[in-house]
N, C-alpha and C positions, 0 to 999 in steps of 0.2 A: 585304562587310558593313560598314556604316557605324556599327554599334553599336545602332541603333534596333531591329533585328530581335530582339535578345536580350531586349527588354522584353515581347514577346508581348502588347502591348496594355494593359499595366498603367497606362500614362499616361492611357489613356481609361477604364479600368475599375479604379480604385484599390481597390475592394472585393475584388478577386481576389488582392490581395497578402496573404500570411499575416502575422499579427501576431507580434510577439516573444512567445514562450511566457511570459516573466516578466510581461509586461503582462496576458496572459490569466489567469494564476494570480492575480496581484495583483487584477485586476478581480473574479474569482470570490470571493476572500477578502473583498474589500470588500463585495460583495453579501451574503455570509453575515453579516458584521458588521452591515450595515444591517438585515437581517431577524432579528437576534438569534439566529442559529444559531451555537452554540458547539461547538468541537471537543471530543469526549469525551477524558477523561484515560485514561491507561493502565489505571488501576484500574477505570474505568467499563467499558472493553472486556473486561478480565479477568472482572469480575463478570457481565457479559452472557453470556459464554461459559459460565461455571459455572452460571448460572441456566438456560440452555437445556439443559445436560446433565441437570439435575435435573427437567425438565418431562416429563409423560407425553404421549402422542401427541395426546390431545384438547386439551390446553393448547397444544401446538405448533400444531395446526390453527387454534385461535382467534387466536393471535398472527400466524400467516401471513396470515390474512384481515383483520386489523385495519389499516385504512388509516392510522391515527394513528401506528402504529409506524414507525420508520425503515426505509427500503427494504432496507438490508443485513440487518437483523434478520429481516424477513419472508422474504428469500431464503434465509437460513441455515436458518430453520425449514422451508421447503419442501424444502431439500436434505436435512435430517435425516429428514423424513417419507418421502422417496423412497429413502432409503438402504437398501441390501440387506445390508450387513455392518457390523461393528463398527469398521471403519477410520475412519468419520466421527466416531465418539465419541473415538477415539484422537487425531484431529486437533483436535477441540474441547478435549480435555483439554490437549493440547500448547499450544494457544493461550491457554487459561485459566490453567494452572499453569506452563507452560513446559517445555521439553524438559530432561531431565537432562543435566548436564554430561558431555561426552565428551572424553576426552583421547587424544591421539595421540603416540606416542613414535617417534622416528626417530633413527637415527644415520647420520651422513654421514662418510665417510672422506676429508674434504678438509682440507688445511692451507693456510693463507694466509700469505704472506710480505709484510710491510709494510716498506717502506723510507721512512724519513723523510729528506727532503732539505732541508737548511737553506739558505735563500736567501743569496746572496752580497751582502754589504753594501759 
């Protein structure tokens, strides 16, 4: 093997080489900025979830079909409409309000011995 075999033709087909993910994400973010697409704030996302929880089935169907709405909102509406149990609503409330704090107590019977060694000068 002289080293050329490991390139698998990338020298002739540079489009087959994967780009650095940072460049891909940076490019995506720049395209969003150029198209005036702004990332929602945490409060926007929480308000969206809480509004979806408060909608009736007919309103959810209208939002799910509305092409102007963001893709993720339409998909969440479709998911709620198809839901068979209340687990979906529990998840929506967790995302909108947040899960209650949970604490975990544990005791470990381990003792540590620390020796401080002074350097010789």
